[in-house]
LOGUPA-460159 format. One line per field, with one value per residue (C-alpha): x, y, z; residue number from 1. Coordinates in steps of 0.001 Angstrom, whole numbers, always signed. Example, Ala and Ser with C-alpha at 12.3 -4.5 7.8 and 13.67 -1.06 7.14 Angstrom:
c1 <- [+12300:+13670]
c2 <- [-4500:-1060]
c3 <- [+7800:+7140]
i <- [1:2]
! end
This chain:
c1 <- [+3578:+5374:+4058:+3584:+5796:+8332:+8801:+12173:+14190:+11801:+10927:+7280:+4662:+2974:+1288:+1872:-643:-1600:+278:-1609:+602:+2169:+5894:+8356:+10070:+12551:+10215:+9768:+6252:+5075:+2150:+31:-3364:-3599:-3249:-430:+322:+3332:+5002:+8243:+11431:+13849:+15694:+13296:+11452:+13714:+13473:+15127:+13097:+9615:+6908:+5694:+2213:+1374:+1607:+4885:+6464:+8874:+10099:+8301:+8076:+9195:+11460:+11306:+14265:+13043:+16040:+16297:+12614:+9499:+6541:+3184:-449:-2172:-3831:-7619:-9427:-12677:-14624:-14490:-16723:-15541:-17787:-15488:-12771:-14845:-16416:-13125:-14173:-16767:-14095:-15407:-15585:-18579:-20019:-21558:-25269:-24960:-22135:-23873:-26574:-23860:-21986:-25259:-25952:-22679:-22921:-26425:-24936:-22732:-23398:-22703:-19414:-18569:-19163:-16802:-14255:-14650:-13971:-10804:-9576:-10352:-8485:-5424:-5518:-5711:-2783:-569:-1097:-775:-4500:-5470:-9009:-11328:-14898:-16664:-19852:-20767:-23440:-24829:-27984:-29419:-28016:-24522:-23993:-22702:-20168:-18776:-18458:-16795:-14284:-13352:-13014:-10654:-8551:-7652:-8337:-10544:-13613:-16413:-19103:-21857:-24253:-25083:-28868:-31708:-35375:-36214:-36201:-33547:-36043:-37436:-33931:-33163:-34247:-36985:-34970:-37034:-40409:-40148:-36624:-37698:-40468:-37977:-35714:-38647:-39770:-36284:-35726:-36731:-35307:-37499:-35761:-35864:-38389:-37485:-38750:-36576:-33479:-33965:-34357:-31021:-29420:-30742:-29318:-25933:-25901:-26477:-23874:-21132:-22094:-19120:-16491:-13235:-12626:-15882:-18403:-21701:-22518:-25760:-25027:-27781:-26516:-27560:-30360:-32013:-32071:-33879:-37461:-38148:-39232:-35804:-33841:-35887:-35517:-31752:-31641:-33547:-31229:-28158:-29417:-30362:-27019:-24627:-23854:-21797:-23307:-21820:-23329:-22548:-23260:-23314:-20968:-22312:-23865:-27126:-27235:-26536:-29664:-31721:-32448:-30869:-29693:-27908:-31241:-32769:-30016:-30242:-34016:-33714:-31127:-28306:-25928:-23469:-19901:-20019:-21224:-18892:-19956:-18243:-17237:-18970:-17635:-20383:-20543:-21289:-20079:-23339:-22997:-19456:-20607:-23414:-21111:-18545:-21234:-22509:-19044:-19396:-16366:-16035:-14239:-12201:-12022:-10019:-9189:-12780:-13985:-11654:-12624:-16327:-15761:-17582:-15441:-12901:-13534:-12274:-10004:-8642:-12127:-13222:-10225:-10648:-14273:-13089:-14528:-12827:-11495:-10591:-9443:-10836:-10146:-13683:-14144:-11436:-13630:-13880:-10914:-8277:-6523:-6516:-3474:-4225:-977:-2062:-5416:-3624:-1050:-3650:-6116:-3794:-2469:-5652:-6669:-3225:-3382:-6268:-5144:-2426:+415:-399:-3568:-1920:-2280:+683:+284:+1589:-1165:-3860:-2281:-2564:-5938:-7309:-6286:-7379:-10621:-11528:-11074:-13178:-15955:-16129:-16721:-13218:-11779:-11370:-8942:-7484:-6200:-3355:-463:-932:-1442:-4791:-5448:-5071:-1625:-2404:+856:+3164:+6927:+8425:+12020:+12442:+15609:+13813:+11062:+13601:+13073:+15795:+16049:+14530:+11507:+9170:+8820:+5057:+5347:+8049:+6076:+2969:+4994:+6762:+3899:+1946:+3273:+5488:+7595:+8460:+9471:+6448:+8102:+5420:+1717:+259:-3397:-4202:-593:-825:+1556:-660:+1697:+5442:+7248:+3995:+2549:-377:+658:-2712:-4322:-3307:-3157:-2630:-5673:-7706:-6770:-7908:-11217:-11759:-11170:-13748:-16236:-15715:-16558:-19693:-20975:-20425:-22454:-25299:-26036:-26768:-30403:-29370:-26646:-29320:-31339:-28224:-27540:-31099:-30691:-27381:-28642:-31259:-28984:-26209:-28577:-29589:-25946:-25194:-28313:-27251:-23714:-24999:-27210:-24326:-22064:-24691:-25203:-21476]
c2 <- [+12806:+10116:+9288:+5764:+5854:+8075:+7303:+8893:+9981:+8799:+10394:+11150:+11765:+14837:+17987:+21356:+24169:+25586:+22924:+21372:+18292:+16121:+15438:+13382:+15291:+14308:+14314:+12727:+11602:+11286:+8979:+8683:+7136:+5938:+9431:+11589:+14308:+15893:+15916:+17895:+18246:+15480:+16131:+18660:+16156:+15439:+11689:+11708:+14394:+13892:+16189:+19012:+19179:+21595:+18715:+19552:+16545:+14517:+11041:+7977:+4501:+3133:+4744:+3337:+4354:+4488:+6206:+5339:+4399:+6032:+6659:+6910:+7236:+3853:+3053:+3269:+562:+2374:-534:-4229:-7155:-9496:-12378:-12873:-14131:-17181:-17554:-17412:-20461:-18242:-16426:-14138:-15642:-13807:-10354:-8754:-9598:-13374:-13679:-11918:-14576:-17220:-15065:-14448:-18179:-18916:-15911:-17029:-20231:-18409:-18796:-16170:-17979:-17702:-13938:-13650:-15790:-13609:-10505:-12043:-13135:-9684:-7975:-10173:-9491:-5751:-5714:-7675:-4867:-1865:-1102:+301:+1451:-544:-226:-3569:-3575:-6732:-9284:-9752:-11457:-9918:-12703:-12238:-8641:-9217:-11849:-9702:-6578:-8532:-10088:-6705:-5100:-7877:-7420:-3821:-2575:+435:-667:+1272:-1414:-896:-3849:-4332:-4362:-4274:-5222:-5741:-8967:-9470:-8858:-5714:-4267:-4611:-2336:-3852:-3789:-6663:-7641:-11319:-11561:-9779:-12361:-15225:-13683:-13170:-16779:-18196:-16210:-18220:-15855:-13566:-10373:-9234:-6548:-2896:-2952:-5936:-4434:-1088:-2893:-4626:-1291:+337:-2508:-2152:+1624:+1165:-1620:+581:+3969:+5997:+3591:+4562:+1072:-89:+2479:+1866:+3246:+3173:+765:+309:-2200:+52:+2541:+71:-2765:-741:+450:+4099:+2906:+1423:+4349:+6903:+4853:+4683:+8411:+9132:+6837:+8509:+11977:+10959:+9322:+11171:+8100:+8122:+6414:+3850:+2281:+921:+3258:+2675:-289:-2062:-1209:-2738:-253:+2608:+1584:+1614:+5299:+7936:+6376:+9594:+11403:+8609:+8903:+12691:+12623:+10284:+12558:+10019:+12063:+14361:+14893:+11704:+9524:+7131:+5740:+2519:+1873:+4687:+3164:+4559:+8193:+10978:+14556:+15631:+12827:+13924:+17517:+16450:+14256:+17044:+19537:+17145:+16607:+12818:+10652:+8000:+4755:+3453:-378:-1052:-4703:-5821:-3626:-5607:-8943:-8386:-6750:-3703:-1156:+1568:+4332:+7664:+8798:+11854:+13105:+12676:+14571:+17322:+17667:+18095:+14748:+13271:+9801:+7009:+3485:+72:-3578:-5025:-8625:-11276:-13323:-10534:-8248:-10234:-9391:-5972:-4923:-1211:-438:-2608:-808:+2539:+1289:-214:+2583:+5347:+3480:+1779:+4326:+5431:+3576:+5798:+9114:+11628:+11512:+15053:+13653:+10746:+10489:+9507:+7544:+10534:+12696:+10560:+8961:+11508:+12940:+9417:+8362:+11597:+11996:+8362:+8543:+11685:+10387:+7105:+8975:+8520:+11944:+12640:+9744:+8615:+9669:+11998:+12108:+15170:+15956:+14922:+12326:+8595:+7022:+4866:+4567:+2341:+1963:+1076:+148:+1633:-326:-3622:-2461:-1762:+1996:+4636:+8164:+10851:+13127:+10386:+8093:+7653:+6756:+4208:+2697:+2275:+195:-1795:-4269:-5968:-5225:-2527:-5150:-6782:-3472:-3112:-3523:-2338:-1489:+499:+1331:+3634:+3362:-420:-2601:-4978:-6367:-6833:-7707:-8393:-10727:-9903:-10322:-11043:-13236:-16872:-17120:-20892:-21456:-19058:-21027:-24296:-22744:-21275:-24638:-26285:-23455:-23744:-27454:-26942:-23900:-25710:-28668:-26765:-24219:-26578:-25476:-21814:-22625:-24226:-21001:-19045:-21470:-21005:-17228:-17209:-17600:-14819:-12498:-13105:-12148:-9023:-8056:-8556:-6615:-3660:-3828:-3857:-839:+988:+339:+1603:+4710:+5416]
c3 <- [+31197:+29248:+25780:+24465:+21376:+19654:+15954:+15309:+12293:+9581:+6259:+6992:+4310:+5741:+4535:+6152:+6520:+3151:+1188:-1691:-1944:+704:+698:+2690:+5482:+8200:+11193:+14594:+15549:+19127:+19824:+22960:+23590:+20004:+18542:+17222:+19773:+18066:+14671:+14725:+12667:+13561:+16815:+18313:+20463:+23456:+23784:+27192:+28961:+30328:+28991:+31181:+32618:+29830:+27375:+25610:+23862:+25923:+26626:+25333:+26791:+23430:+20851:+17324:+15184:+11575:+10029:+6357:+6321:+4887:+7190:+5404:+6448:+6398:+3090:+2662:+695:-57:-1585:-736:+195:+2959:+1871:-1127:+1223:+2197:-1259:-3183:-5197:-6876:-8887:-11573:-15049:-16472:-16937:-13876:-14263:-14826:-12276:-9393:-8736:-8434:-5923:-4076:-3965:-2214:+123:+1114:+2518:+5030:+8751:+11442:+12115:+8414:+8481:+11446:+9587:+6500:+8619:+10088:+6656:+5285:+8118:+7576:+3837:+4502:+6899:+4513:+2014:+4325:+4466:+7870:+7001:+4774:+3604:+3854:+1778:+3621:+2841:+6352:+7524:+10710:+12900:+11420:+12515:+16038:+14984:+12161:+14324:+17126:+14705:+13263:+16686:+17779:+14630:+15535:+12013:+11273:+9342:+7688:+7803:+5241:+5040:+1354:+1298:-1201:-1133:-4796:-6773:-9428:-12227:-10631:-10261:-13978:-16842:-19008:-22229:-23599:-22014:-22958:-21574:-18415:-17927:-18285:-15631:-13262:-13716:-13071:-9871:-6786:-4169:-2075:-935:+2673:+3539:+3930:+7519:+8401:+6779:+8499:+11815:+11228:+10416:+13577:+15655:+13968:+14496:+18210:+18396:+16894:+18343:+19557:+18170:+16474:+15107:+13487:+12289:+10521:+7074:+5129:+2276:-315:-2874:-5756:-6194:-8594:-6049:-3373:-3094:-2246:+1218:+1908:+442:+2368:+5551:+5113:+4469:+7673:+9625:+8116:+9023:+12561:+13343:+11036:+8942:+5779:+2702:+324:-2797:-6251:-9162:-12921:-12805:-15891:-19246:-18019:-15148:-17567:-19488:-16304:-15851:-13618:-10331:-9329:-9366:-7276:-4659:-4651:-4291:-1294:+355:-34:-2184:-435:+828:+2915:+44:-1770:-5135:-6187:-9824:-11786:-15002:-17204:-16141:-18588:-18341:-16672:-14099:-13237:-12797:-10444:-8373:-8085:-7051:-4377:-2886:-3130:-3899:-6590:-5748:-8680:-8740:-11909:-11248:-10724:-13586:-15823:-14278:-14952:-18335:-16969:-18802:-18133:-15620:-16994:-14169:-15960:-16862:-13237:-11864:-14454:-13328:-9689:-8617:-5564:-6414:-3986:-4815:-3940:-4619:-4521:-3348:-3530:-5873:-8449:-7837:-5991:-2733:-1104:-3105:-3043:-4841:-7771:-7880:-8114:-10611:-12940:-12306:-13469:-16528:-17715:-20355:-21502:-24855:-25945:-24434:-25317:-22805:-21655:-20040:-18254:-14476:-12305:-9049:-7099:-8621:-7036:-3967:-1155:-2095:-2509:+1002:+2646:+697:+1219:+4990:+5161:+2910:+4832:+8089:+9532:+8739:+12462:+12950:+9616:+6206:+7254:+9685:+11861:+15552:+17059:+14359:+14867:+14717:+11675:+9784:+7772:+8024:+4636:+3843:+371:-400:+310:-2039:-4758:-4558:-4590:-3227:-5386:-5769:-6957:-3944:-4370:-8042:-7231:-4355:-6504:-8937:-6194:-5867:-3080:+394:-1125:-2824:+490:+2045:+4353:+7762:+10184:+10199:+13087:+13747:+16622:+17772:+18037:+16013:+14011:+11359:+10943:+7715:+5911:+8544:+10872:+14503:+16114:+13447:+12913:+9118:+9072:+11275:+9132:+6008:+7615:+8703:+5247:+3553:+5799:+5199:+1438:+1427:+3512:+1571:-1725:-430:+1253:-1490:-4372:-4664:-4746:-7267:-9466:-9372:-10334:-13183:-14491:-14356:-16197:-19811:-19755:-17773:-20285:-23091:-21153:-20668:-24352:-25355:-23205:-24581:-28153:-27573:-25887:-28872:-31291:-29161:-29276]
i <- [1:2:3:4:5:6:7:8:9:10:11:12:13:14:15:16:17:18:19:20:21:22:23:24:25:26:27:28:29:30:31:32:33:34:35:36:37:38:39:40:41:42:43:44:45:46:47:48:49:50:51:52:53:54:55:56:57:58:59:60:61:62:63:64:65:66:67:68:69:70:71:72:73:74:75:76:77:78:79:80:81:82:83:84:85:86:87:88:89:90:91:92:93:94:95:96:97:98:99:100:101:102:103:104:105:106:107:108:109:110:111:112:113:114:115:116:117:118:119:120:121:122:123:124:125:126:127:128:129:130:131:132:133:134:135:136:137:138:139:140:141:142:143:144:145:146:147:148:149:150:151:152:153:154:155:156:157:158:159:160:161:162:163:164:165:166:167:168:169:170:171:172:173:174:175:176:177:178:179:180:181:182:183:184:185:186:187:188:189:190:191:192:193:194:195:196:197:198:199:200:201:202:203:204:205:206:207:208:209:210:211:212:213:214:215:216:217:218:219:220:221:222:223:224:225:226:227:228:229:230:231:232:233:234:235:236:237:238:239:240:241:242:243:244:245:246:247:248:249:250:251:252:253:254:255:256:257:258:259:260:261:262:263:264:265:266:267:268:269:270:271:272:273:274:275:276:277:278:279:280:281:282:283:284:285:286:287:288:289:290:291:292:293:294:295:296:297:298:299:300:301:302:303:304:305:306:307:308:309:310:311:312:313:314:315:316:317:318:319:320:321:322:323:324:325:326:327:328:329:330:331:332:333:334:335:336:337:338:339:340:341:342:343:344:345:346:347:348:349:350:351:352:353:354:355:356:357:358:359:360:361:362:363:364:365:366:367:368:369:370:371:372:373:374:375:376:377:378:379:380:381:382:383:384:385:386:387:388:389:390:391:392:393:394:395:396:397:398:399:400:401:402:403:404:405:406:407:408:409:410:411:412:413:414:415:416:417:418:419:420:421:422:423:424:425:426:427:428:429:430:431:432:433:434:435:436:437:438:439:440:441:442:443:444:445:446:447:448:449:450:451:452:453:454:455:456:457:458:459:460:461:462:463:464:465:466:467:468:469:470:471:472:473:474:475:476:477:478:479:480:481:482:483:484:485:486:487:488:489:490:491:492:493:494:495:496]
! end
């Protein structure tokens, strides 16, 4: 047989059997049918001789010489929201609770075509930044699902699609810190949530639509434990067990949520906490929470840029790692965290708490990089195809020119790359997913960015115009939700 592609003479980030840390090695990688079929020391794969019937490596239809280049597994953005690409005008300028209704107002004005546009914009944004697998905690109405899935499948990206759902009103999802304030919030809210039965029906349709796919896979995605009734959480748990779905949700992002009880216990009771669960933010964890998460095998997704944008607080990365919690990284939505600059998330995430910690406790990018990518792929349900470069896994990889990124040979490539900036400082030459070249020199090859920008501008104007009633509801909710946020913050400070 003749393989599809031989990636020759690169410095490949790979981990051998029994090795705890990955390192760059001079390797040749043979790709066929979208998967890696061989990874050998440079020169051992005979590029000019066809493989035998027994499957030994041989000639490839295409030989890519990557000498002087780094070859890395594709990055994994473990928490994002595609709707933020279309609703960029709703940039965060408030704490989480008063900002969310405004974001919901704009997202509620999206059409099925807008959800497809958001997926295409999100895919382009990912590829520009070297992300080959992303978690989209998507705001999808039932009639949006098909368009969003189709758009992602056409993009070629791998997507863990977790519709962000909840069936409680805003007031019912908040802790009753003050009865009078709670009544004001309930009176201002004019939005009726979807029913648990309707949401579970949408999820079942999505599961069947994506069954057996390597590109788009469905996850159970409750918005938060607080925003879902027991009926919905138990229904999602049953669906996850029946179809082997991974689970994704927000957890303890804000001080208000910390005052709301024990959401970890709620998730655990519903059967939604385990090795294939990813918990976004987790800013306000205590030592007992970290121990429970570690024992469950779940992974935390650190979103430092959005945590700063919403004033949510500072996730304690060192404490999580010391407690044996698996940690991935995410960028959140464009309108609250910026682009899918995974490198920036890592760079900020590992340095965020340094001013208040002794240097002996500081985390380096290289300390978190490999485990974050590998753990994230596994927890998101893509461990069979993504997260590492090794035979039988998917050929999802990046080719980086370190000199163009301003990096120089040495033992600290990963640390240097994390500080290089978006697109590896301009050194990101190629992005492959499943052996298919999807981006070159920072530009997606199969997505028309200029056309996407024109479509997004038109969608922005229409959504702004058609959501004025919903924006009015959000504006009425802002004052009491601001008071609630400040009340929770004040109580947290006194408790500290």
